[in-house]
C-alpha positions as CSV (number, residue, x, y, z in Angstrom):
1,M,4.0,9.9,-11.1
2,S,4.6,6.5,-9.5
3,K,2.6,3.5,-10.6
4,Y,1.7,3.1,-6.9
5,E,0.4,6.6,-6.5
6,P,-3.3,5.5,-6.6
7,L,-2.7,3.2,-3.6
8,W,-1.0,6.0,-1.6
9,E,-3.8,8.4,-2.5
10,Y,-6.4,5.8,-1.4
11,L,-4.6,5.5,2.0
12,K,-4.4,9.3,2.4
13,N,-7.9,10.1,1.3
14,N,-9.5,7.5,3.7
15,G,-7.4,8.7,6.6
16,K,-7.6,5.6,8.8
17,Q,-4.9,5.0,11.4
18,S,-4.0,1.7,9.9
19,Y,-5.0,-0.6,7.1
20,K,-4.6,-4.3,6.5
21,L,-5.2,-4.8,2.8
22,S,-5.2,-8.1,0.8
23,Y,-3.3,-8.4,-2.4
24,K,-6.7,-8.5,-4.2
25,E,-7.8,-5.3,-2.5
26,I,-4.6,-3.6,-3.6
27,K,-5.1,-5.0,-7.1
28,D,-8.6,-3.5,-7.2
29,I,-7.2,-0.1,-6.2
30,L,-4.3,-0.1,-8.6
31,G,-5.6,-2.1,-11.5
32,F,-2.6,-4.5,-11.4
33,E,-1.1,-6.9,-9.0
34,I,1.8,-5.8,-6.8
35,D,5.1,-7.3,-7.7
36,H,8.7,-7.3,-6.4
37,S,9.1,-3.6,-7.3
38,F,6.6,-2.8,-4.5
39,L,9.6,-3.2,-2.1
40,T,11.4,-0.3,-3.9
41,Y,8.3,1.9,-4.1
42,K,7.0,1.4,-0.6
43,K,9.1,4.3,0.8
44,E,6.9,6.6,-1.2
45,A,4.0,6.0,1.2
46,K,5.8,8.2,3.7
47,E,5.1,11.2,1.4
48,Y,1.4,10.5,2.0
49,G,1.6,10.0,5.7
50,Y,1.8,6.3,5.9
51,E,4.5,3.6,6.2
52,V,4.3,0.0,4.9
53,G,4.3,-2.4,7.8
54,K,4.4,-6.1,7.6
55,I,4.1,-7.7,4.2
56,A,2.6,-11.2,4.9
57,M,3.4,-13.1,1.7
58,K,1.8,-16.4,2.9
59,E,-1.5,-14.6,3.9
60,K,-1.2,-12.2,0.9
61,M,-1.8,-9.2,3.1
62,V,0.0,-5.8,3.6
63,N,-0.2,-3.6,6.7
64,F,0.0,0.1,6.4
65,N,0.3,2.5,9.4
66,K,-0.2,6.2,9.7
67,T,3.0,8.0,10.6
C-alpha cells in the first residue's frame, strides 16, 4: 500500500471531474505533508482514474483531473 493511497481513494470516492487541493487539504486527507516523493508517487493516481495536473508550488496547490 502506498503512503498516498488515502489521497487517491479520496479522489476516486468523491468522483469529481477535477480537483484543486491546497497542500493543507492534502495534509488533512493524508495526515502528513506532501514532500518531494510525491513526484514519484503521482503516477499511482492513474490507477484510481485521475492524473496529477499542475503542481503550483508558490500557491501551494495541486490540480487533479479525471482521466
